[in-house]
N, C-alpha and C positions, 0 to 999 in steps of 0.2 A: 682235691683229692689226686693222689699219685697213682693212677691205675697201672701205669707202664711199670712203675717201681714194684708193685705188689705182684703183678701178673706174669712179667716177662723178663725182668732184670736177672742176671746171675745171681743165684742164691746167696753165696758168700758176700757179694757187694751189697744186696738189698737188705740182708740180715743184720749186717754190720752198720749199715747207713741208719737202721732203726734203732739198733742197739747201742752203738758207741756214744750217742748223746745221752742216753739214760746212765750208761757207765760213767760218763764224765760228770753228770749231775751227782751220781753216788758218790764219786771220788771227792768232790768238793764238800759234800755233807760229811764224809767220814773224816776229812781234814778238820772240818769244824768239831766233830766229836773229840778228837784227839786234842785240839787246841783248848776245847771247853774243859776237858778233863786235865790238862796240863796246868791250866790257870787255877783250877780248883786244888790241884795237888800242891800248887805253891804254897797254899795256906799251911801245909803241914799238919792240918786237922784231919785225922783218919776218921773221926766221927762225922765231919762234914762230908768227906768223901763217901762214906757208908750211907749217910742219911740221903744223898742225891742218887746213889746207886739203887737204893731201895725204891725209888720212884721211877726207875727205868721201865718196870713193867706197866705203869701208867702210860708212859710215852708210847709204848708199843700197842697198847690198847687203843690209843687214839688213832694210830696208823691202821689198826684192824677195821675200825669203824670207817674210816676214810676209805679203805679199800672195798667195803660193800659197794659203795656207789662209784668208786674209781675204776676198780678192776672189773666189777660187775657190768658197769656201763660201757667200759671200753670193749669187753667181750661182745656184748649185744650189738654196739655200733659198729664194730669191725664186721661182724657177720652181715648186718644190714647193708652196710657199704658195699660188700661183696656182691649184693644183689642190685647194688646202684640206686637204692632208694633213700635219696639224701634228706627228703622232707621228714621221713619217719625217724631218721637218725637225729635230725634236729630237735624233734619233740622228746626223744628220749634223753638227750643231753641236759634239756631244761629240767626235766623230772630229776635227773641225778643231781644237778645243781641246788636245786631248792630245798629238796628232800634231805640233803646232807646238812644244809645250814639248820634247818629245823631240828634234826636229829643232835647236831652240836649243841644247840641251846638246852634242849632237854637233858643231854649228858652233863653240862656245866651245873645245872640247878641240882641234879641228882647227886653228883660228886661232892658238891659244896655241903649239902645237907648231911651226908654220911662221911664227912671227912675223917673224923677221928677213928670211926670203925674201919675205913679203908687202910688207913695208915698203920693201924695195928695189924690187919690182915697182911699187909706187905712186910712185916716184920720189924717195924719201928721199935726201938728200946728207949729207955729213959735217957740214955746218952745220944741217941741219934734223932729223937722225936722232934725236937725243935727245928733242925736243919731239914729234915724231910718234909715238915710242915710248911716251912717257908718256901720251898721249891715247888711243893704240891699245889699250893693255894694259887699261885701266879700261873703256873701250868695249866691248871683247871680253868681259870678265868679266860685263858686265851684259846681253850680247846677247840671252839667253833672254828677258827681261823686254820688250826692245824688239820682239822677234819677236812674242810673245804678245800684246802689247798691240793690235797691229793686227787680230788675229782678232775679238774682241768688237766692237771699233770698227767693223768692217764689218758683222758679223753682227746687232748691234743695229739698224742702219739697214735691215736686210732685213726686220726685224719691224716696222719703222716708227717705231723709238725713235731718231730722229735727234737729239733734244735731249739724251738721256742720253749718246749717243756724243760729242756736241760737249762736254759737261761733263767727261767723263773726260779729254779731250785738254786741255782748259782747265786743269784741276787740276794735271796733271803739268806742264804749260809754266809755270804760276805757281810751282810749287816750284823749277824750273829758274832761273827769272829771280831768285828771292829768293837761292838758294844759289850762283848764279855768283860775284858779288862777294865772298862770304864765303870760298869756296875758293880763288878765284884770287888774291885780294889779302889777305884777312884772315888765311888760314892760309898763305899764300904758296906755294900748289901749282901755280900757272900752268896748264900744258896738262892736267895730271892732274886738277886742280880742275875744269876745264871739262867734263871727261868724267864725273867723279864726280858732279857736279851734274846732269847729263843723266841717268845711269842711275838716280839718286834719284827723278827726276821720273817716269820710266817705271814704277819700282816703285810708287809712289803711284797712278799711272794703272791699274795691273793690279789693285790692290786695290779700286779704286772699281768697275771693270768686273765684278769677281768678285762684289761686293755687288748690283750691279744685276741680274746674271744669276740670282743666288740668291733675291733678294727681289721683283723686279719683272717680270721676263720670263715670258711665257706660252708661248714657243716654245723658247728656249735652255736648254741645261742643262749643268751641270758633274758630273753624276752619273756617274761612272766605270763603273757597272753598265750603262749604255747604250751603252757604247763597243763598237764592232764594227769590227775591222780587216780587213774584207772587201775583196775586189777591186773590187767595185762602187763603194764609197765612195771608194777610192783614184783609180779611174778617172774618176768624175764630177767630183770636186774637183780632181784635178791637170790633167784636160783643159782646163780653163779657168784654174786657178791658175797652171800653169807658164807659159803664154803671157802672162798678166797681169803676172807677176813680171818679164817680159822688159822692160816699160817702165822699171822701176827698175834692173834688171841692165844694160840698155843705157845709162841714165844713169850707172852706176858706170864702165862702159867709156868712155863719152864723156868724163866728167871726166878719168879716167886718161889717155886719148890726148890730151885738151888740154894737162894738165899736162906731159906728156911732150915734146909738140911746143913747148912754152913754154920748156922748159928751157935751150935753147941762148940765150935772151934774159935768163937770170938768174932767180934766186929771187924777185926783187921783182915780176916779172911774173905768177909763179904767186900771190903774196900779192895782187896787185890783182885777178886773176881770181877767187880765192876771195871778196873783198869784193863784187865785181860780182854773182856768183851768188847771194849772200845777197840783194841788193837786188831781182835779178830774180825771186826767190822771191816778192816781193810780187805780182807778176802771175801767175806759174806756179801758186801754191798756191791762189790765188782760182779760176783757170780750172779747175784740177784739181778743187777742191771742187764747182764748178758741174756739172761733167762727170760725175763719180764719184757725186755726191749723188743724181742721178737714176737710178743703175744699179738699185736695187731697184724703182723704178717702171717702168722698161723691162722687166725680167726678169719681173715679176708679170703685167703685160699680155700679154707674149709667151706666159708659160705658161698664161694664161687664154684664149688665142686671140682676144684684142680687137685685130685688126691694124689696123682704121682709127684707132683711139686710139693704137696704138703709133707709127704714122706720123706723126701729129700731135706726139706726145712728141719724137721724133727731130728734126724740124723745129724745135721750140721750142728744144731743146738747142742745136742748131747756131747759131741766131740769138743766143742768149744768150752763149754761150762766144765765138763769133766777135766780137760787139760788144763784150764785155769786153775781149778782147784788143787791139781798136782803141783803146779808151778808155785802157787802160794804155800802150800805145805812145805816145800823144800826151802824157800827163800825165808819165810818168816821163822821157821825153826832155826835156821842157822843164825838169824838176827835177833833171837829171843832175848838173850841177856842184855844186849844193848838197848833194846827197844823197852823192857821192863825197868831197867835202871834210870830211864828218862823220868820216870813217875815216882820211884821209890828209892829210898836210901838205905833201909835196913837189910842186911845181908839175907836173913832168914825169909823175909817177905819177898825179895827179889828171887830166891830159889823156888819158893811157892809158886810164885807168878809165872816163872818159866815152865814149871811143870804143867800147871793149868793150861797155858798157852798151847804147849805142843800136843797135849791131849785133845783140845779144842779143835786144832788144825788137822788132825787125822782124819776128820769127818768131813772136811770141805769138798773133796772131790765127790763123795757119795752125795752131799749136799747138792751140788750142781746138777747131777743126774736126776735126783728127786724133783728139783725145781723145774727142769724142763718137762717132765712128765705132768706135774701139776698144772704148768701153764697150758699144756696141750689139752688137758681135761677141761680147763677153764675155757679156752678158746673155742673148743668144739661142742660146748654146751653139756659136757658130762659132769654134771654137778655132783652126783654122788661120789664118783671117783675122786674128784678134787676135794671134797669134804673128808672122806676117809684118809686119803693120804696126807692131807694138810695137818689132820688131827694126829697123826702117828708120831712125828718126830720129837715133839716136846710135849705130848699129852698121852695118847693111849699107850704108846711104848716107853715114853721116858719115865712116867710115874712109877710103874713096876720095876723099872731097870734102877732107878735111882734108889728106890726103897730097898731093894735086895742088895745092891752093891754097897750102899752105906752100912747096912748090917755085916756084910762080909769083910769089907776092907776100910771102913771108917772114912776118914777125910779123903784118902786115894780113891775109894769107891765112889765117892761124890764127885771127884774130879774126872773120873774115867767114864762116868755114866752117858755123857752126851755122845761120845764116840761110839759106844756100844749101840746106844739108840739108833744112830745114823747106819750102821751095818745092817741092823734088823729092817729099818725102814726102807733101804734101797731094794731089799728082796721083796718087800710088800709092794714097792712101786711097780716092779716089772710084772708081778702077779696081777695087780689091779689094771696095768695096761693091756695086758692079754685078755682080761675079762672084758673090759669095756670098749677097747678098739681093735683087738687082734683080729677078729673075724671080719670086720668091716675093712681093714686094710689089707688082709688076705684075698678078700673078695675082689679087690680092685686090681690085683696083680695080673 
């Protein structure tokens, strides 16, 4: 454990030391996402692109499930380590690891049994069903590895091992990038090849993380003898983990809703949206990394009762994520045409992609602010606040907004919906912060 770093180091230095490895891991992941999309786009088959894009909600659902035990466990362990109770933290880590594996196995069985129904729900059509099915089947078979990988990735950061967490993500992503062209083109597997490469990358990541836990960690453990399926462990991890997973779950719902509302305008529009969302991840993943990279820092200081330091950490996080969002808004808006044209040749589709990208980017600074407040709720155990705010952006707020805007402005309304939802959500975020933490922070002044 790095008590000196968490308790006494200058806030900018300590925060960025925790966050930058997370950001670097996110950057490598987004490079993979772009390369993956590039290889698929090289086929020139928009139905294949659309089929894989339709499965994007499935991938975010896996992330949501992994976050239950990864972010939930990280929050609990960070606060426990703030009280210097290492043995209890070790037991909680074992709980998170093994329960996530069992959950992954159950998920795999369920999703295979109801594959056809899920694909139809995701919006697969006669033209896209075959491609979506090929990608879906292999991704579901490897879902346990995807879910498990997110647990040590987060728990290692709670211990202060952000570098090891980053390396694990990087290794898996590099494997993905290398294997993508081999399976997609070399073996002619198309959509199935993209999914197989992804799963193999996550398997390598899981192996690396298991090695780190066994050989390097002083807090985490895979010793099944420490496993305790008691109600207190379930309650403490799930209280934060379930609301935390709502962020990715709502993203799943948001993407599904967007694809469904785009269906009347053709599969090409869904394919373009899929490409744009990959580019938007350049901003989103970096901002998410900056926000969630500071989570163990926030949780530790909250658990240690260092309220003045905690307020400064939150303020720094808001400035960093909001400022980063503005920078990405400007830079990627300027580069929009060049970025989109790397994936598409049709002038009309390129113009549509530019419009979608710029509207998506407008919400990035607001997204950064919301994420810091969500992370603060998670780290301080304010499960209700985390749940409500996580459910807002692409769920509670997004659903009525996209419904109304699609009626008012058609395709343009669908494109504008995410930005409008972000504007409303940031107002909700500050209201919730005042409700759940305002009095407590004011009392500490």
